[in-house]
KOLBA-296618 format. One record per residue (C-alpha): x, y, z; residue in three letters. Coordinates in steps of 0.5 Angstrom, whole numbers, padded with zeros to 4 digits, always signed. Each point is the difference from the previous one (the first is absolute). Example, Ala and Ser with C-alpha at 12.3 -4.5 7.8 and 13.67 -1.06 7.14 Angstrom:
<tivos>
+0025-0009+0016ALA +0002+0007-0002SER 
</tivos>
This chain:
<tivos>
+0387+0041+0025MET -0002+0000+0007THR -0007+0002+0003TYR -0001+0003+0006LYS -0005-0004+0005VAL -0005+0004+0004GLU -0005-0004+0005VAL -0006+0003+0002SER -0002+0001+0007PRO -0006-0005+0000ALA +0005-0005-0003ALA +0005+0001+0005ALA -0005-0001+0005LYS -0002-0007-0003VAL +0007-0002-0001ILE +0002+0002+0007ALA -0005-0004+0003ASP +0002-0007-0004LEU +0004-0005+0004ASP +0007+0001+0000LYS +0003-0005-0005PRO -0006+0002-0005VAL +0001+0007+0001ARG +0008-0001-0002ARG -0002-0004-0006ARG -0005+0006-0002VAL +0005+0005+0001LEU +0005-0003-0004GLU -0005-0001-0006ALA -0002+0007+0001VAL +0007+0003+0000GLY +0002-0005-0006ASP -0006+0004-0004LEU +0005+0006-0001GLY +0005-0004-0004ALA -0006-0004-0004ASP -0007+0003+0001PRO -0003-0005-0005ARG +0003-0007+0003PRO -0001-0007-0002GLN -0007-0002+0003GLY -0003+0008+0000CYS -0007+0001-0002VAL -0003+0006-0003GLN -0007+0001+0004MET -0006+0000-0003ARG -0006+0004+0002GLY +0005+0005+0004ARG +0006+0003-0002PRO +0007-0003+0002GLY +0004-0006+0000TRP +0000-0006+0005ARG +0006-0005+0003ILE -0001-0005+0004ARG +0005-0002+0006VAL -0003-0006+0003GLY -0007+0001+0002LYS +0001+0008+0000VAL -0002+0004-0006ARG +0004+0006-0001VAL -0004+0005-0005ILE +0004+0006-0003TYR +0000+0005-0005GLU +0006+0001-0005ILE +0001+0008-0002HIS +0005-0001-0006ASP +0001+0007-0002ALA +0003+0002+0007VAL +0003-0007+0002LEU -0005-0001+0006LEU -0003-0006+0003VAL -0006+0001+0005THR -0002-0006+0004VAL -0007+0002+0001VAL -0003-0006+0004ASP +0002-0007+0003ALA -0003-0005+0004GLY -0003-0008-0001TYR -0004-0002-0005ARG -0006+0000+0003ARG +0001+0007+0003GLU +0003+0004-0006ILE -0005-0002-0005TYR -0007+0001+0004GLY 
</tivos>
């Protein structure tokens, strides 16, 4: 079962603004969500819907829609920015 991965415009802008090596790692992790939307180390969010993965100091927040095999990345950013 492969999920389709979509990135929201807001998350895409944040990812595009990251330094090149960090951006490459984040994009690789986001791409891997298609094969496994609940990888080791992912956490279901409390206080808001969605899941979170860590890629170094960057957090990627996404929603999983199992009925239609879709993963939507809704936000990304450094810890101090993403939870504020």
